C-alpha positions in Angstrom: 305.6 -22.9 189.5 307.6 -20.9 186.7 305.3 -22.6 184.1 302.2 -21.7 185.9 303.5 -17.9 186.0 304.4 -18.1 182.4 300.9 -19.5 181.3 299.1 -16.7 183.5 301.2 -13.9 181.9 300.4 -15.2 178.2 296.9 -15.6 179.1 296.8 -11.9 180.6 298.5 -10.5 177.5 296.2 -12.2 175.2 293.3 -10.5 177.0 294.8 -7.2 176.8 295.8 -7.5 173.3 292.4 -6.6 172.1 290.6 -3.0 172.8 287.6 -2.6 174.7 284.7 -2.1 172.4 282.2 -2.7 174.6 279.0 -0.3 174.4 276.2 0.9 172.6 277.1 2.9 169.2 275.1 5.4 166.8 276.7 4.4 163.2 276.4 6.1 160.1 277.0 6.3 156.4 275.5 8.1 153.3 272.9 9.8 155.2 271.8 6.7 157.1 272.2 6.0 160.9 271.6 2.8 163.1 272.1 1.6 166.3 274.9 -1.2 167.1 275.7 -2.7 170.4 278.8 -4.7 171.3 279.2 -6.9 174.1 282.7 -7.9 175.3 283.6 -11.0 177.3 286.7 -13.0 178.1 286.4 -16.7 177.6 289.3 -18.9 178.8 291.6 -15.9 178.3 290.2 -15.1 174.8 288.3 -11.8 174.0 284.8 -12.5 172.5 282.9 -9.7 171.0 279.0 -10.1 170.3 277.6 -7.6 167.9 273.9 -6.9 167.5 272.5 -4.4 165.3 273.3 -2.9 161.9 275.7 -5.0 159.5 277.6 -8.2 160.3 275.8 -9.3 163.5 277.4 -12.0 165.3 279.8 -13.6 167.7 283.5 -12.8 166.8 286.2 -15.0 169.2 289.4 -12.9 168.8 291.9 -15.8 168.8 292.9 -15.7 165.1 291.4 -19.4 164.5 289.6 -20.2 161.4 286.0 -21.5 162.3 283.3 -22.8 160.0 280.9 -20.1 158.9 278.0 -19.6 156.9 276.3 -16.3 155.4 273.4 -15.6 153.4 273.9 -13.7 149.8 271.4 -13.6 147.3 269.1 -16.1 148.7 272.1 -18.5 149.0 274.1 -19.7 151.6 278.0 -19.7 151.5 279.8 -21.8 153.6 283.4 -20.8 154.6 285.7 -19.9 157.4 285.5 -16.9 159.9 288.7 -15.7 161.7 289.1 -12.8 164.2 292.3 -11.2 165.4 293.3 -8.3 167.5 296.4 -5.8 167.6 296.4 -2.9 169.6 293.4 -0.7 168.8 292.4 -2.7 165.8 290.1 -5.9 165.4 290.3 -7.7 162.2 287.6 -10.4 161.1 288.4 -12.4 157.9 285.7 -14.6 155.9 287.1 -17.0 153.3 285.0 -18.9 150.9 284.2 -20.2 147.6 281.5 -19.1 145.6 280.8 -20.6 142.3 284.3 -21.4 141.7 285.4 -18.1 142.5 287.3 -17.3 146.0 285.8 -14.7 148.3 287.8 -12.7 150.8 285.7 -10.5 153.0 287.8 -8.4 155.3 286.6 -6.0 158.1 289.0 -4.0 159.9 287.8 -1.8 163.1 289.8 0.8 164.5 288.7 2.3 167.9 290.0 5.7 169.0 288.5 8.3 171.4 285.1 7.0 171.3 285.0 6.4 167.7 285.0 3.1 166.0 285.9 3.2 162.3 284.7 0.0 160.4 286.2 -0.6 157.0 284.8 -3.5 154.9 286.4 -5.1 151.6 285.1 -7.9 149.5 287.3 -9.4 147.1 286.3 -12.1 144.5 289.0 -13.9 142.6 291.5 -11.5 144.3 290.0 -8.3 142.7 288.2 -5.8 145.1 284.6 -6.3 144.3 283.4 -3.9 146.8 284.5 -1.6 149.6 282.7 0.6 152.2 283.5 2.4 155.4 281.4 3.9 158.1 281.7 5.4 161.6 280.1 4.5 164.9 280.2 6.8 168.0 280.1 5.6 171.4 277.0 6.5 173.2 277.7 8.0 176.8 
């Protein structure tokens, strides 16, 4: 019985470790706005985010496990791994791959506070920052 209670407690803590990002957002950067939607679910005690609209659409499983993932860039497919983790009000997703012999590290950090989701995207190639951008998304009521 103690083991069952311990497992149940662990699963509950994992579910609450991720912020509630579910909803419809209006995002903007550099005089451009777009709509983004996030559906948040729990699957086997793990938070899953389904993102549509705007950049980086897809399914993000926040258990920290690296999974095979493919992205398209410059009419090429880049195969690598994708992992997502949560900590408090932050969600971090990382895509790691090799592109023509150079390691790629794309990291997206989302921080949610008071109805505003701040997103920072950073791409490193060969260990050097290649591109970085940030934008804000406001939760629509």
